[in-house]
DSSP file (Angstrom, degrees, kcal/mol; ACC not computed):
  #  RESIDUE AA STRUCTURE BP1 BP2  ACC     N-H-->O    O-->H-N    N-H-->O    O-->H-N    TCO  KAPPA ALPHA  PHI   PSI    X-CA   Y-CA   Z-CA
    1    1 A X              0   0    0      0, 0.0     2,-0.0     0, 0.0     0, 0.0   0.000 360.0 360.0 360.0 135.2  222.7  314.4  210.0
    2    2 A X     >  -     0   0    0      1,-0.1     4,-2.3     4,-0.0     5,-0.2  -0.281 360.0-115.4 -73.4 159.8  220.5  314.6  206.9
    3    3 A X  H  > S+     0   0    0      1,-0.2     4,-2.5     2,-0.2     5,-0.2   0.878 116.8  54.1 -61.6 -38.8  216.8  313.9  207.0
    4    4 A X  H  > S+     0   0    0      2,-0.2     4,-2.2     1,-0.2    -1,-0.2   0.907 109.2  47.5 -63.9 -42.2  217.2  310.8  204.9
    5    5 A X  H  > S+     0   0    0      2,-0.2     4,-2.4     1,-0.2    -2,-0.2   0.903 111.9  50.6 -64.8 -41.3  219.8  309.4  207.2
    6    6 A X  H  X S+     0   0    0     -4,-2.3     4,-2.4     1,-0.2    -2,-0.2   0.910 111.4  48.1 -62.8 -42.5  217.6  310.1  210.2
    7    7 A X  H  X S+     0   0    0     -4,-2.5     4,-2.5     2,-0.2    -1,-0.2   0.888 110.9  51.0 -65.3 -39.4  214.7  308.4  208.5
    8    8 A X  H  X S+     0   0    0     -4,-2.2     4,-2.3     2,-0.2    -2,-0.2   0.926 111.8  46.5 -64.4 -45.3  216.8  305.4  207.6
    9    9 A X  H  X S+     0   0    0     -4,-2.4     4,-2.6     2,-0.2     5,-0.2   0.914 112.1  51.3 -63.5 -43.2  218.1  305.0  211.2
   10   10 A X  H  X S+     0   0    0     -4,-2.4     4,-2.6     1,-0.2    -2,-0.2   0.925 111.5  47.1 -59.7 -46.0  214.5  305.4  212.5
   11   11 A X  H  X S+     0   0    0     -4,-2.5     4,-2.4     2,-0.2    -1,-0.2   0.886 112.2  50.4 -64.7 -38.9  213.2  302.7  210.2
   12   12 A X  H  X S+     0   0    0     -4,-2.3     4,-2.4     2,-0.2    -2,-0.2   0.939 113.0  44.9 -64.3 -47.5  216.1  300.3  211.1
   13   13 A X  H  X S+     0   0    0     -4,-2.6     4,-2.4     2,-0.2    -2,-0.2   0.916 113.9  50.1 -63.2 -44.1  215.5  300.7  214.8
   14   14 A X  H  X S+     0   0    0     -4,-2.6     4,-2.2    -5,-0.2    -1,-0.2   0.907 111.0  49.5 -61.5 -42.9  211.7  300.3  214.4
   15   15 A X  H  X S+     0   0    0     -4,-2.4     4,-2.3     2,-0.2    -2,-0.2   0.921 111.0  49.0 -63.6 -44.6  212.2  297.2  212.4
   16   16 A X  H  X S+     0   0    0     -4,-2.4     4,-2.3     1,-0.2    -2,-0.2   0.899 111.7  49.1 -62.9 -40.8  214.6  295.6  214.9
   17   17 A X  H  X S+     0   0    0     -4,-2.4     4,-2.2     2,-0.2    -1,-0.2   0.899 110.6  50.5 -65.7 -39.7  212.2  296.4  217.8
   18   18 A X  H  X S+     0   0    0     -4,-2.2     4,-0.7     2,-0.2    -2,-0.2   0.901 111.4  48.2 -64.5 -40.7  209.3  294.9  215.9
   19   19 A X  H >X S+     0   0    0     -4,-2.3     3,-0.7     1,-0.2     4,-0.6   0.902 112.2  48.9 -66.4 -40.5  211.3  291.7  215.2
   20   20 A X  H >X S+     0   0    0     -4,-2.3     4,-1.8     1,-0.2     3,-0.8   0.866 103.6  61.1 -65.9 -35.5  212.4  291.5  218.8
   21   21 A X  H 3< S+     0   0    0     -4,-2.2     6,-0.3     1,-0.2    -1,-0.2   0.725  88.5  73.1 -66.2 -21.0  208.8  291.9  219.9
   22   22 A X  H << S+     0   0    0     -4,-0.7    -1,-0.2    -3,-0.7     3,-0.2   0.925 111.9  27.3 -57.5 -44.4  207.9  288.7  218.0
   23   23 A X  H << S+     0   0    0     -3,-0.8     2,-1.2    -4,-0.6    -2,-0.2   0.729 116.3  64.5 -88.3 -24.6  209.6  286.7  220.8
   24   24 A X    ><  +     0   0    0     -4,-1.8     3,-2.6     1,-0.2    -1,-0.2  -0.531  64.9 169.3 -97.6  67.1  209.0  289.3  223.5
   25   25 A X  T 3  S+     0   0    0     -2,-1.2    -1,-0.2     1,-0.3    -4,-0.1   0.778  79.9  38.5 -55.6 -31.6  205.3  289.0  223.4
   26   26 A X  T >  S-     0   0    0     -3,-0.2     3,-2.2    87,-0.1    -1,-0.3  -0.104 106.5-148.5-107.3  34.2  204.9  291.1  226.5
   27   27 A X  T <  S+     0   0    0     -3,-2.6    -6,-0.0     1,-0.4    -3,-0.0  -0.165  73.5  13.1 -48.0 130.5  207.6  293.5  225.5
   28   28 A X  T 3  S+     0   0    0      3,-0.0    -1,-0.4     0, 0.0     3,-0.1  -0.984 121.8  65.0 -93.6   5.1  209.4  294.9  227.5
   29   29 A X  S <  S+     0   0    0     -3,-2.2    -2,-0.2     1,-0.2    -4,-0.1   0.896 106.7  41.1 -51.8 -48.4  208.2  292.6  230.4
   30   30 A X  S    S+     0   0    0     -4,-0.1    -1,-0.2    -6,-0.1    -3,-0.1   0.862  73.8 119.6 -73.9 -37.6  209.7  289.4  229.0
   31   31 A X        +     0   0    0     -3,-0.1     2,-0.3     1,-0.1    -7,-0.1   0.022  62.8  60.1 -48.1 103.6  213.1  290.3  227.6
   32   32 A X  S    S-     0   0    0     42,-0.1    44,-1.0    82,-0.0     2,-0.2  -0.832  90.3 -11.3 176.7-139.6  215.4  288.2  229.7
   33   33 A X  E     -A   75   0A   0     -2,-0.3     2,-0.3    42,-0.2    42,-0.2  -0.570  44.9-162.9 -94.1 151.6  216.0  284.5  230.4
   34   34 A X  E     -A   74   0A   0     40,-2.9    40,-2.1    -2,-0.2     2,-0.4  -0.866   6.5-150.6-121.9 160.9  213.9  281.5  229.6
   35   35 A X  E     -Ab  73 115A   0     79,-1.6    81,-3.0    -2,-0.3     2,-0.4  -0.997   3.8-163.2-133.5 139.1  214.1  278.0  231.0
   36   36 A X  E     -Ab  72 116A   0     36,-2.7    36,-2.2    -2,-0.4     2,-0.4  -0.988   7.8-171.3-120.7 131.7  213.3  274.7  229.4
   37   37 A X  E     -Ab  71 117A   0     79,-2.8    81,-3.4    -2,-0.4     2,-0.5  -0.980   3.7-167.3-124.0 135.8  212.7  271.5  231.4
   38   38 A X  E     -Ab  70 118A   0     32,-2.9    32,-2.7    -2,-0.4     2,-0.4  -0.985   7.6-166.5-126.5 121.5  212.3  268.0  230.0
   39   39 A X  E     -Ab  69 119A   0     79,-1.9    81,-2.8    -2,-0.5     2,-1.0  -0.870  24.7-125.4-111.7 139.1  211.0  265.2  232.2
   40   40 A X  E     + b   0 120A   0     28,-2.6    27,-2.9    -2,-0.4    81,-0.1  -0.736  36.9 167.2 -80.6 104.6  211.1  261.5  231.5
   41   41 A X        +     0   0    0     79,-2.5    81,-0.4    -2,-1.0    -1,-0.1   0.120  20.2 140.4-106.8  19.4  207.5  260.5  232.0
   42   42 A X        -     0   0    0     79,-0.2    25,-0.1     4,-0.2    79,-0.1  -0.308  52.7-135.6 -62.0 148.6  207.6  257.1  230.4
   43   43 A X  S    S+     0   0    0      2,-0.1    -1,-0.1    23,-0.1     2,-0.1   0.811  82.4  50.6 -78.0 -30.1  205.5  254.5  232.3
   44   44 A X  S    S-     0   0    0      1,-0.1     2,-1.8     3,-0.0    22,-0.1  -0.202 109.4 -76.2 -96.4-170.6  208.1  251.7  232.3
   45   45 A X  S    S+     0   0    0     -2,-0.1     2,-0.5    20,-0.1    -2,-0.1  -0.456  78.1 145.9 -85.4  63.7  211.7  251.5  233.3
   46   46 A X        -     0   0    0     -2,-1.8     2,-0.3    -4,-0.1    -4,-0.2  -0.890  43.6-139.1-110.3 128.6  212.8  253.3  230.1
   47   47 A X        -     0   0    0     -2,-0.5    44,-0.7    18,-0.1     2,-0.5  -0.668  15.8-147.2 -83.9 141.2  215.8  255.7  229.9
   48   48 A X  E     -EF  64  90B   0     16,-2.6    16,-3.0    -2,-0.3     2,-0.5  -0.936   3.3-152.5-110.8 127.5  215.3  258.9  227.9
   49   49 A X  E     -EF  63  89B   0     40,-4.0    40,-1.8    -2,-0.5     2,-0.4  -0.861  13.3-170.8 -97.9 133.2  218.2  260.4  226.0
   50   50 A X  E     +EF  62  88B   0     12,-2.7    12,-2.0    -2,-0.5     2,-0.4  -0.989  12.5 172.9-125.7 129.8  218.0  264.2  225.4
   51   51 A X  E     -EF  61  87B   0     36,-1.7    36,-2.9    -2,-0.4     2,-0.4  -0.876  14.2-169.9-137.7 104.1  220.3  266.2  223.2
   52   52 A X  E     + F   0  86B   0      8,-0.6     7,-2.8    -2,-0.4     8,-0.3  -0.764   6.7 176.7-103.0 139.3  219.3  269.8  222.6
   53   53 A X  E     -EF  58  85B   0     32,-2.9    32,-2.7    -2,-0.4     5,-0.2  -0.979  10.5-172.7-137.3 149.6  220.8  272.3  220.2
   54   54 A X        -     0   0    0      3,-2.6     3,-0.2    -2,-0.3    30,-0.1  -0.578  55.4 -75.6-120.3-169.6  220.2  275.8  219.1
   55   55 A X  S    S+     0   0    0     28,-0.4    29,-0.1     1,-0.2    27,-0.0   0.879 130.3  13.8 -57.4 -38.7  221.8  277.7  216.2
   56   56 A X  S    S+     0   0    0      1,-0.0     2,-0.4     0, 0.0    -1,-0.2   0.256 118.3  68.1-126.5  13.3  225.1  278.2  218.1
   57   57 A X        -     0   0    0     -3,-0.2    -3,-2.6     2,-0.0     2,-0.4  -0.991  45.6-171.3-136.8 144.4  224.9  275.8  221.1
   58   58 A X  E     -E   53   0B   0     -2,-0.4    -5,-0.2    -5,-0.2     3,-0.1  -0.972   7.0-166.2-130.3 116.5  225.0  272.0  221.6
   59   59 A X  E     -     0   0B   0     -7,-2.8    -6,-0.1    -2,-0.4    -1,-0.1   0.461  37.2-129.2 -85.7  -0.7  224.2  271.0  225.2
   60   60 A X  E     -     0   0B   0     -8,-0.3    -8,-0.6     2,-0.0     2,-0.3  -0.089  38.7 -43.8  80.9 176.8  225.4  267.4  224.7
   61   61 A X  E     -E   51   0B   0    -10,-0.2     2,-0.4    -3,-0.1   -10,-0.2  -0.638  51.0-175.4 -88.2 139.1  223.7  264.1  225.6
   62   62 A X  E     -E   50   0B   0    -12,-2.0   -12,-2.7    -2,-0.3     2,-0.5  -0.998  13.1-149.8-135.1 130.2  221.8  263.6  228.8
   63   63 A X  E     -E   49   0B   0     -2,-0.4     2,-0.5   -14,-0.2   -14,-0.2  -0.871  13.8-164.7-102.3 130.2  220.3  260.3  230.0
   64   64 A X  E     -E   48   0B   0    -16,-3.0   -16,-2.6    -2,-0.5     2,-0.1  -0.949   8.4-146.6-117.6 129.7  217.2  260.6  232.2
   65   65 A X    >   -     0   0    0     -2,-0.5     3,-2.6   -18,-0.2   -25,-0.4  -0.433  53.7 -60.7 -80.7 166.8  215.8  257.8  234.3
   66   66 A X  T 3  S+     0   0    0      1,-0.3    -1,-0.2    -2,-0.1   -25,-0.2  -0.230 127.7  11.3 -50.1 127.4  212.0  257.6  234.9
   67   67 A X  T 3  S+     0   0    0    -27,-2.9    -1,-0.3     1,-0.3     2,-0.1   0.247  97.6 126.6  87.4 -12.8  210.8  260.7  236.7
   68   68 A X    <   -     0   0    0     -3,-2.6   -28,-2.6   -28,-0.1     2,-0.4  -0.439  45.3-149.4 -79.9 154.9  214.1  262.6  236.2
   69   69 A X  E     -A   39   0A   0    -30,-0.2     2,-0.4    -2,-0.1   -30,-0.2  -0.967   8.2-158.5-127.3 139.4  214.2  266.1  234.7
   70   70 A X  E     -A   38   0A   0    -32,-2.7   -32,-2.9    -2,-0.4     2,-0.3  -0.973  20.7-178.0-113.0 131.7  216.9  267.9  232.6
   71   71 A X  E     +A   37   0A   0     -2,-0.4     2,-0.3   -34,-0.2   -34,-0.2  -0.943  10.3 178.1-130.5 150.3  216.7  271.7  232.6
   72   72 A X  E     -A   36   0A   0    -36,-2.2   -36,-2.7    -2,-0.3     2,-0.3  -0.989  13.2-149.0-148.0 152.7  218.6  274.5  230.9
   73   73 A X  E     +A   35   0A   0     -2,-0.3     2,-0.3   -38,-0.2   -38,-0.2  -0.862  21.1 162.0-120.6 154.6  218.3  278.3  230.8
   74   74 A X  E     -A   34   0A   0    -40,-2.1   -40,-2.9    -2,-0.3     2,-0.4  -0.966  35.3-114.6-161.1 169.5  219.2  280.8  228.1
   75   75 A X  E     -A   33   0A   0     -2,-0.3   -42,-0.2   -42,-0.2   -44,-0.1  -0.961  35.0-123.2-114.5 130.6  218.6  284.3  226.8
   76   76 A X        -     0   0    0    -44,-1.0     2,-0.1    -2,-0.4     7,-0.0  -0.317  30.7-104.2 -71.2 157.7  216.8  284.8  223.5
   77   77 A X    >   -     0   0    0      1,-0.1     3,-1.5     2,-0.0     5,-0.2  -0.408  29.3-109.5 -79.9 162.1  218.5  286.7  220.7
   78   78 A X  T 3  S+     0   0    0      1,-0.3   -55,-0.1     2,-0.1    -1,-0.1   0.748 115.7  56.3 -64.1 -26.3  217.5  290.3  219.9
   79   79 A X  T 3  S-     0   0    0    -59,-0.1    -1,-0.3   -58,-0.1   -57,-0.1   0.527 108.2-121.1 -86.7  -4.8  215.8  289.3  216.7
   80   80 A X  S <  S+     0   0    0     -3,-1.5    23,-0.2   -58,-0.1    -2,-0.1   0.854  77.1 121.3  71.8  34.5  213.5  286.8  218.3
   81   81 A X        +     0   0    0     21,-0.1     2,-0.1     2,-0.0    -3,-0.1   0.302  29.9 133.5-110.8   8.2  214.8  283.8  216.2
   82   82 A X        +     0   0    0     -5,-0.2    21,-0.5    20,-0.1     2,-0.3  -0.389  25.9 168.1 -64.4 130.1  215.9  281.6  219.1
   83   83 A X  E     - G   0 102B   0     19,-0.2     2,-0.4    -2,-0.1   -28,-0.4  -0.970  23.5-152.7-135.6 154.3  214.9  278.0  218.8
   84   84 A X  E     - G   0 101B   0     17,-1.9    16,-1.9    -2,-0.3    17,-1.1  -0.979   9.9-168.7-128.7 119.2  215.9  274.8  220.7
   85   85 A X  E     -FG  53  99B   0    -32,-2.7   -32,-2.9    -2,-0.4     2,-0.5  -0.907   7.3-161.8-105.8 132.3  215.6  271.5  218.9
   86   86 A X  E     -FG  52  98B   0     12,-3.3    12,-2.6    -2,-0.5     2,-0.5  -0.960  12.0-145.0-122.4 124.6  216.0  268.4  221.0
   87   87 A X  E     -FG  51  97B   0    -36,-2.9   -36,-1.7    -2,-0.5     2,-0.4  -0.752  23.6-163.1 -83.5 125.4  216.8  264.9  219.7
   88   88 A X  E     +FG  50  96B   0      8,-3.0     7,-3.0    -2,-0.5     8,-1.1  -0.892  17.3 156.9-114.1 140.7  214.9  262.4  221.9
   89   89 A X  E     -FG  49  94B   0    -40,-1.8   -40,-4.0    -2,-0.4     5,-0.2  -0.986  29.5-137.9-154.1 157.9  215.7  258.7  222.1
   90   90 A X  E     -F   48   0B   0      3,-3.1   -42,-0.2    -2,-0.3   -44,-0.0  -0.581  45.0 -95.4-104.6 178.3  215.3  255.7  224.4
   91   91 A X  S    S+     0   0    0    -44,-0.7     3,-0.1    -2,-0.2   -43,-0.1   0.701 126.5  40.0 -66.8 -15.1  217.9  253.1  225.0
   92   92 A X  S    S+     0   0    0      1,-0.3     2,-0.3     0, 0.0    -1,-0.2   0.739 123.6   4.4-103.8 -28.6  216.2  251.0  222.2
   93   93 A X        -     0   0    0      0, 0.0    -3,-3.1     0, 0.0    -1,-0.3  -0.999  68.6-103.1-159.8 149.3  215.2  253.5  219.5
   94   94 A X  E     -G   89   0B   0     -2,-0.3    -5,-0.3    -5,-0.2     3,-0.1  -0.521  21.2-164.5 -71.6 144.8  215.3  257.1  218.3
   95   95 A X  E     -     0   0B   0     -7,-3.0    -6,-0.2     1,-0.4     2,-0.2   0.565  43.4-112.6-103.6 -15.0  212.1  259.1  218.9
   96   96 A X  E     -G   88   0B   0     -8,-1.1    -8,-3.0     2,-0.0     2,-0.5  -0.565  36.7 -59.3 112.3-178.2  213.0  262.0  216.6
   97   97 A X  E     -G   87   0B   0    -10,-0.2     2,-0.4    -2,-0.2   -10,-0.2  -0.909  46.9-170.4-109.7 132.8  213.8  265.6  216.9
   98   98 A X  E     -G   86   0B   0    -12,-2.6   -12,-3.3    -2,-0.5     2,-0.9  -0.955  26.4-126.3-124.4 141.2  211.3  268.0  218.5
   99   99 A X  E     +G   85   0B   0     -2,-0.4   -14,-0.3   -14,-0.2    42,-0.1  -0.770  30.9 175.8 -85.5 106.7  211.4  271.8  218.7
  100  100 A X  E     +     0   0B   0    -16,-1.9     2,-0.3    -2,-0.9   -15,-0.2   0.403  65.0  32.1 -98.6   1.5  211.0  272.4  222.4
  101  101 A X  E     +G   84   0B   0    -17,-1.1   -17,-1.9   -65,-0.1     2,-0.3  -0.927  63.0 155.9-154.7 135.5  211.3  276.2  222.2
  102  102 A X  E     -G   83   0B   0     -2,-0.3     2,-1.6   -19,-0.2   -19,-0.2  -0.984  47.9-109.0-152.8 153.8  210.4  278.8  219.6
  103  103 A X        +     0   0    0    -21,-0.5     2,-0.4    -2,-0.3   -79,-0.1  -0.637  68.0 130.5 -86.1  84.0  209.7  282.5  219.6
  104  104 A X     >  -     0   0    0     -2,-1.6     4,-3.1   -81,-0.2     5,-0.3  -0.998  58.5-134.0-139.8 131.1  206.0  282.3  218.9
  105  105 A X  H  > S+     0   0    0     -2,-0.4     4,-2.3     1,-0.2     5,-0.2   0.909 104.8  45.9 -55.5 -50.7  203.3  284.2  220.9
  106  106 A X  H  > S+     0   0    0      1,-0.2     4,-1.2     2,-0.2    -1,-0.2   0.885 116.1  46.8 -63.2 -38.1  200.9  281.2  221.3
  107  107 A X  H  > S+     0   0    0      1,-0.2     4,-1.2     2,-0.2     3,-0.5   0.955 113.3  47.5 -65.6 -50.0  203.7  278.9  222.3
  108  108 A X  H  <>S+     0   0    0     -4,-3.1     5,-3.0     1,-0.2     6,-0.3   0.818 104.5  61.7 -63.6 -31.0  205.3  281.4  224.8
  109  109 A X  H ><5S+     0   0    0     -4,-2.3     3,-1.5    -5,-0.3    22,-0.4   0.908 102.2  51.0 -61.1 -41.6  201.9  282.1  226.3
  110  110 A X  H 3<5S+     0   0    0     -4,-1.2    20,-2.6    -3,-0.5    21,-0.2   0.844 109.0  51.7 -63.4 -32.7  201.6  278.4  227.4
  111  111 A X  T >X5S-     0   0    0     -4,-1.2     4,-2.3    18,-0.2     3,-1.6   0.353 115.2-119.6 -83.9   6.3  205.1  278.8  228.9
  112  112 A X  T <45 -     0   0    0     -3,-1.5    -3,-0.2     1,-0.3    -2,-0.1   0.795  59.7 -75.0  56.5  29.8  203.9  281.9  230.8
  113  113 A X  T 34<S+     0   0    0     -5,-3.0    -1,-0.3     1,-0.1    -4,-0.1   0.762 130.1  53.1  57.5  29.5  206.6  283.8  228.9
  114  114 A X  T <4 S+     0   0    0     -3,-1.6   -79,-1.6    -6,-0.3     2,-0.4   0.462 101.5  30.4-155.2 -39.5  209.3  282.3  231.1
  115  115 A X  E  <  -b   35   0A   0     -4,-2.3     2,-0.6   -81,-0.2   -79,-0.2  -0.978  50.1-158.6-143.5 126.3  209.5  278.5  231.5
  116  116 A X  E     -b   36   0A   0    -81,-3.0   -79,-2.8    -2,-0.4     2,-0.6  -0.906  14.6-165.9-104.2 116.4  208.6  275.7  229.1
  117  117 A X  E     -b   37   0A   0     -2,-0.6    11,-2.9    11,-0.4     2,-0.3  -0.909   6.2-170.3-110.0 118.7  208.0  272.4  231.0
  118  118 A X  E     -bC  38 127A   0    -81,-3.4   -79,-1.9    -2,-0.6     2,-0.4  -0.822  13.0-164.4-109.5 145.5  207.9  269.2  228.9
  119  119 A X  E     -bC  39 126A   0      7,-2.5     7,-1.8    -2,-0.3     2,-0.7  -0.965  12.4-152.4-127.2 112.3  206.9  265.7  229.9
  120  120 A X  E     +bC  40 125A   0    -81,-2.8   -79,-2.5    -2,-0.4     5,-0.2  -0.769  26.3 176.2 -89.0 116.6  207.9  263.0  227.5
  121  121 A X        -     0   0    0      3,-2.7   -79,-0.2    -2,-0.7   -80,-0.0  -0.504  46.4 -85.5-114.4-179.3  205.5  260.1  227.8
  122  122 A X  S    S+     0   0    0    -81,-0.4     3,-0.1     1,-0.2   -80,-0.1   0.839 125.2  33.7 -57.0 -36.6  204.9  256.8  226.0
  123  123 A X  S    S-     0   0    0      1,-0.2     2,-0.3     0, 0.0    -1,-0.2   0.802 126.8 -49.4 -95.3 -30.6  202.8  258.3  223.2
  124  124 A X        -     0   0    0     -5,-0.1    -3,-2.7    15,-0.0     2,-0.3  -0.958  69.7 -54.9-178.3-170.1  204.4  261.8  222.7
  125  125 A X  E     -C  120   0A   0     13,-0.3    13,-2.4    -2,-0.3     2,-0.4  -0.702  41.7-158.1 -92.3 146.8  205.6  265.0  224.3
  126  126 A X  E     -CD 119 137A   0     -7,-1.8    -7,-2.5    -2,-0.3     2,-0.4  -0.982   3.5-151.1-124.6 137.6  203.3  267.1  226.5
  127  127 A X  E     -CD 118 136A   0      9,-2.4     9,-2.7    -2,-0.4     2,-0.6  -0.906  21.5-121.5-108.0 132.9  203.8  270.8  227.3
  128  128 A X  E     - D   0 135A   0    -11,-2.9     2,-1.3    -2,-0.4   -11,-0.4  -0.636  16.2-148.8 -73.7 117.6  202.6  272.3  230.6
  129  129 A X  E  >> - D   0 134A   0      5,-2.9     4,-1.4    -2,-0.6     5,-1.3  -0.750  16.0-166.4 -83.8  94.6  200.1  275.1  229.8
  130  130 A X  T  45S+     0   0    0    -20,-2.6     3,-0.5    -2,-1.3    -1,-0.2   0.886  81.0  49.7 -59.2 -46.4  201.0  277.1  232.9
  131  131 A X  T  45S+     0   0    0    -22,-0.4    -1,-0.2   -21,-0.2   -21,-0.1   0.871 118.6  40.7 -61.4 -33.2  198.1  279.5  232.8
  132  132 A X  T  45S-     0   0    0     -3,-0.4    -1,-0.2     2,-0.2    -2,-0.2   0.581 104.0-135.1 -88.4 -10.6  195.7  276.6  232.4
  133  133 A X  T  <5 +     0   0    0     -4,-1.4     2,-0.3    -3,-0.5    -3,-0.2   0.876  67.7  99.0  57.9  42.9  197.6  274.5  235.0
  134  134 A X  E   <S-D  129   0A   0     -5,-1.3    -5,-2.9    -7,-0.1     2,-0.3  -0.992  75.0-110.2-154.4 151.0  197.5  271.3  232.8
  135  135 A X  E     -D  128   0A   0     -2,-0.3     2,-0.4    -7,-0.3    -7,-0.2  -0.617  32.9-158.6 -79.0 139.2  199.7  269.4  230.4
  136  136 A X  E     -D  127   0A   0     -9,-2.7    -9,-2.4    -2,-0.3     2,-0.2  -0.959  24.6-110.1-121.1 138.5  198.6  269.4  226.8
  137  137 A X  E     -D  126   0A   0     -2,-0.4     2,-0.6   -11,-0.2   -11,-0.2  -0.481  40.3-131.8 -63.5 129.5  199.5  266.9  224.1
  138  138 A X        -     0   0    0    -13,-2.4     2,-0.7    -2,-0.2   -13,-0.3  -0.772  17.6-163.9 -98.7 123.6  201.8  268.8  221.8
  139  139 A X        -     0   0    0     -2,-0.6     2,-0.1   -15,-0.1   -15,-0.0  -0.905  24.4-136.2 -99.8 109.2  201.2  268.7  218.0
  140  140 A X              0   0    0     -2,-0.7   -42,-0.0     1,-0.1    -2,-0.0  -0.423 360.0 360.0 -70.1 136.2  204.5  269.9  216.5
  141  141 A X              0   0    0     -2,-0.1    -1,-0.1   -42,-0.1    -2,-0.0   0.381 360.0 360.0-115.3 360.0  204.0  272.3  213.6
């Protein structure tokens, strides 16, 4: 194999590992499965509809009564580009679409690099900051 081919392969492998490390913040510790949980935390007797999609998956519609939780697990892609967008609605009105998982170090740190726990409340979504042991109001960026 020529030196140029060896260098090209080395650069390609290094680039792929760097891209994967974006989502694998504690690489290689993290590389595996993640879990997302969404809880209906509304104060009244309001049903929450959840419909989550990624680039290649649609998990369908799920209705949650007050206090109920919907959870799903998945494996991130090697390039660290996995996202999960969830359309949220009540029986009366759409609430919009929120990105409830993304490969971002600060976001994954709150999820303790394994599980993202959401509580949908009257005013907005809250993410459990696992290391801090408290829910934080989430400002979507």
